[in-house]
Every structure is written in C-alpha cells, then in structure tokens.
C-alpha positions as CSV (number, residue, x, y, z in Angstrom):
1,M,0.0,0.0,0.1
2,N,1.2,3.4,-1.0
3,P,0.6,5.7,2.1
4,K,1.0,8.9,-0.1
5,K,-1.6,7.7,-2.6
6,L,-4.0,6.6,0.1
7,I,-3.9,10.0,1.7
8,S,-4.2,11.7,-1.5
9,T,-7.5,9.7,-2.3
10,I,-9.0,10.1,1.1
11,E,-8.4,14.0,0.7
12,K,-9.9,14.0,-2.8
13,K,-13.2,11.9,-1.7
14,C,-13.6,13.9,1.4
15,Q,-13.8,17.1,-0.8
16,E,-16.0,15.5,-3.2
17,A,-18.7,14.7,-0.3
18,P,-21.6,16.9,0.0
19,E,-21.0,19.9,2.3
20,R,-23.4,19.1,5.0
21,V,-22.6,21.9,7.4
22,P,-19.7,24.5,7.5
23,D,-16.2,22.9,7.9
24,Y,-17.7,19.4,7.2
25,H,-14.9,18.4,4.8
26,E,-12.2,19.0,7.3
27,A,-14.2,17.1,10.1
28,L,-14.8,14.2,7.7
29,L,-11.1,14.0,6.8
30,D,-10.3,14.1,10.5
31,A,-12.5,11.3,11.5
32,I,-11.4,9.1,8.3
33,S,-7.9,9.7,9.3
34,D,-8.5,8.8,12.9
35,I,-10.2,5.6,11.8
36,V,-7.2,4.8,9.3
37,W,-4.7,5.3,12.1
38,A,-6.8,3.1,14.6
39,E,-7.1,0.4,11.9
40,H,-3.1,0.5,11.5
41,Q,-2.8,0.1,15.2
42,H,-5.1,-2.6,15.3
43,A,-3.0,-4.4,12.8
44,I,0.2,-4.0,14.9
45,R,-1.4,-4.9,18.1
46,A,-4.7,-6.1,19.3
47,T,-7.0,-3.2,20.1
48,T,-10.8,-2.8,20.1
49,I,-11.2,-1.5,16.8
50,Q,-15.0,-1.7,16.7
51,K,-15.4,0.5,19.5
52,T,-12.9,3.0,18.2
53,V,-14.6,3.3,14.8
54,T,-18.0,3.6,16.4
55,D,-16.7,6.5,18.7
56,H,-15.2,8.3,15.7
57,C,-18.4,7.9,13.7
58,E,-20.6,9.1,16.5
59,A,-18.3,12.1,17.0
60,L,-18.6,13.1,13.4
61,G,-22.4,12.6,13.7
62,D,-22.3,15.0,16.8
63,F,-20.3,17.6,14.9
64,V,-23.0,17.5,12.2
65,Y,-25.8,17.6,14.7
66,R,-24.2,20.6,16.6
67,S,-23.7,22.4,13.3
68,T,-27.4,22.3,12.2
69,E,-30.6,23.7,13.4
70,G,-31.3,20.7,15.6
71,G,-28.0,21.4,17.4
72,K,-28.9,25.2,17.3
73,G,-25.6,25.8,15.3
74,I,-27.1,27.5,12.3
75,E,-29.4,30.6,12.3
76,S,-32.7,30.1,10.4
C-alpha cells in the first residue's frame, strides 16, 4: 500500500462529499484519518477497533448535529 496515494485519495474523496455543514470536509477528513490510524494500530497490536471506529463515527455525527438547526448551530 502506498501511504501517499492513500492519503491523496482520502483527501480527494472527502472534498467530493456533499458539504453538509460548514467545515464538514475537514471534520470528515479528521474522522477518516483517525479511523485509518486506529486500523493501522489494530493491525500492529490487538486493540478494540470496533468501539474506536464507532466512537469516531459518533463524534462526526455529533459535529454535524451541533452544526445544524437541531443542534442550534445554524441561524434560520
């Protein structure tokens, strides 16, 4: 696996995702980067990867919620 190509592809795909809320692309890239890093750590040593991935996904969901009307982050 070529790490530079992987990073480049992830960055490109994050920018192509619909901009759901302000700063969504950056938050998405952060979450995916954290998950990829956790997967790497999991491959090196036994870690609880499922909970780690779930935690990162939930954190991204919380970010989106806080940034929307439901979370009172956007003025109507």
